[in-house]
C-alpha positions as CSV (number, residue, x, y, z in Angstrom):
1,X,13.7,-14.9,-10.6
2,X,16.5,-12.5,-11.5
3,X,17.3,-14.6,-14.6
4,X,18.6,-17.6,-12.4
5,X,17.6,-21.1,-13.4
6,X,17.0,-24.1,-11.2
7,X,20.5,-25.6,-11.6
8,X,22.1,-22.3,-10.7
9,X,20.0,-22.1,-7.5
10,X,21.0,-25.6,-6.5
11,X,24.7,-24.7,-7.1
12,X,24.3,-21.6,-4.9
13,X,22.6,-23.6,-2.1
14,X,25.5,-26.2,-2.2
15,X,28.1,-23.4,-1.9
16,X,26.2,-21.8,1.0
17,X,26.0,-25.2,2.8
18,X,29.7,-25.8,2.3
19,X,30.7,-22.4,3.5
20,X,28.4,-22.0,6.6
21,X,27.5,-25.6,7.4
22,X,24.0,-27.2,7.6
23,X,23.3,-26.0,11.2
24,X,23.8,-22.3,10.3
25,X,21.7,-22.2,7.1
26,X,18.3,-22.0,8.8
27,X,19.5,-19.2,11.0
28,X,20.9,-17.3,8.0
29,X,17.7,-17.8,6.1
30,X,15.6,-16.6,9.1
31,X,17.8,-13.5,9.4
32,X,17.5,-12.7,5.7
33,X,13.7,-13.2,5.8
34,X,13.5,-10.8,8.8
35,X,15.7,-8.2,7.0
36,X,13.6,-8.4,3.8
37,X,10.4,-8.0,5.9
38,X,11.8,-4.9,7.6
39,X,12.8,-3.5,4.2
40,X,9.4,-4.1,2.8
41,X,7.7,-2.5,5.9
42,X,10.0,0.5,5.6
43,X,9.2,1.1,1.9
44,X,5.5,0.7,2.6
45,X,5.8,3.3,5.4
46,X,7.6,5.7,3.1
47,X,4.9,5.2,0.4
48,X,2.1,5.7,2.8
49,X,3.8,8.9,4.1
50,X,4.2,10.3,0.6
51,X,0.5,9.5,-0.2
52,X,-0.7,11.0,3.1
53,X,1.3,14.2,2.6
54,X,0.1,14.5,-1.0
55,X,-3.5,14.2,0.1
56,X,-3.0,16.8,2.9
57,X,-1.5,19.3,0.4
58,X,-4.5,18.7,-2.0
59,X,-2.6,16.9,-4.7
60,X,-4.8,14.3,-6.5
61,X,-2.9,12.2,-9.1
62,X,-6.2,11.0,-10.6
63,X,-7.4,14.5,-11.3
64,X,-4.1,15.3,-12.9
65,X,-4.2,12.4,-15.3
66,X,-7.9,12.9,-15.9
67,X,-7.3,16.5,-16.9
68,X,-4.6,15.5,-19.4
69,X,-6.8,12.8,-21.0
70,X,-9.7,15.2,-21.2
71,X,-7.5,17.7,-23.0
72,X,-6.2,15.1,-25.4
73,X,-9.8,14.0,-26.1
74,X,-10.8,17.6,-26.8
75,X,-7.9,18.1,-29.2
76,X,-8.8,14.8,-31.0
77,X,-12.4,15.8,-31.3
78,X,-11.5,19.3,-32.6
79,X,-9.1,17.8,-35.1
80,X,-11.6,15.2,-36.3
81,X,-14.3,17.9,-36.7
82,X,-12.0,20.0,-38.7
83,X,-11.1,17.2,-41.0
84,X,-14.8,16.3,-41.5
85,X,-15.7,20.0,-42.1
86,X,-13.0,20.5,-44.8
87,X,-13.5,19.2,-48.3
88,X,-10.7,17.3,-50.2
89,X,-10.5,19.9,-52.9
90,X,-9.3,22.7,-50.6
91,X,-6.1,22.6,-48.4
92,X,-6.3,21.9,-44.7
93,X,-5.8,25.0,-42.6
94,X,-3.1,23.9,-40.1
95,X,-2.7,27.3,-38.3
96,X,-5.9,26.7,-36.4
97,X,-4.7,23.3,-35.3
98,X,-1.3,24.5,-34.1
99,X,-2.9,27.4,-32.4
100,X,-5.3,25.2,-30.5
101,X,-2.5,22.8,-29.5
102,X,-0.4,25.7,-28.3
103,X,-3.2,27.1,-26.1
104,X,-3.9,23.6,-24.7
105,X,-0.2,23.1,-23.9
106,X,0.0,26.5,-22.3
107,X,-3.0,25.7,-20.1
108,X,-1.4,22.4,-19.1
109,X,1.8,24.2,-18.2
110,X,-0.1,26.8,-16.1
111,X,-2.0,24.0,-14.3
112,X,1.2,22.2,-13.5
113,X,2.8,25.4,-12.2
114,X,-0.2,26.1,-10.1
115,X,-0.1,22.6,-8.5
116,X,3.7,22.6,-7.8
117,X,4.1,26.2,-6.8
118,X,7.5,27.8,-6.7
119,X,10.1,25.1,-6.3
120,X,13.6,26.3,-5.6
121,X,16.6,24.0,-5.3
122,X,18.7,24.4,-2.2
123,X,22.5,24.3,-2.6
């Protein structure tokens, strides 16, 4: 836990007991526990609000990653087909590979721009 060993935890506990006394330690621990629970609930609320607003706006993170993996698979299949179609005695035509990759990249850029829409920073 945070790179702290057992002996260091015991040392910290001894310092806390010496500073605050044995009667106050349970109250302090209870207060810290409540604070951590409130922090956890607040972060969960923020996460659920972000997910809810993303779903309302039609943004689906699974379709986004699925689209990228499909495009990568298509490029891999095209590249493997091109390698298998070419013989070893003639050079590999890289212009068709780079052209395909550029078109796929441009399609991905357009898809991302369509999803995000115009985003302007406010100053």
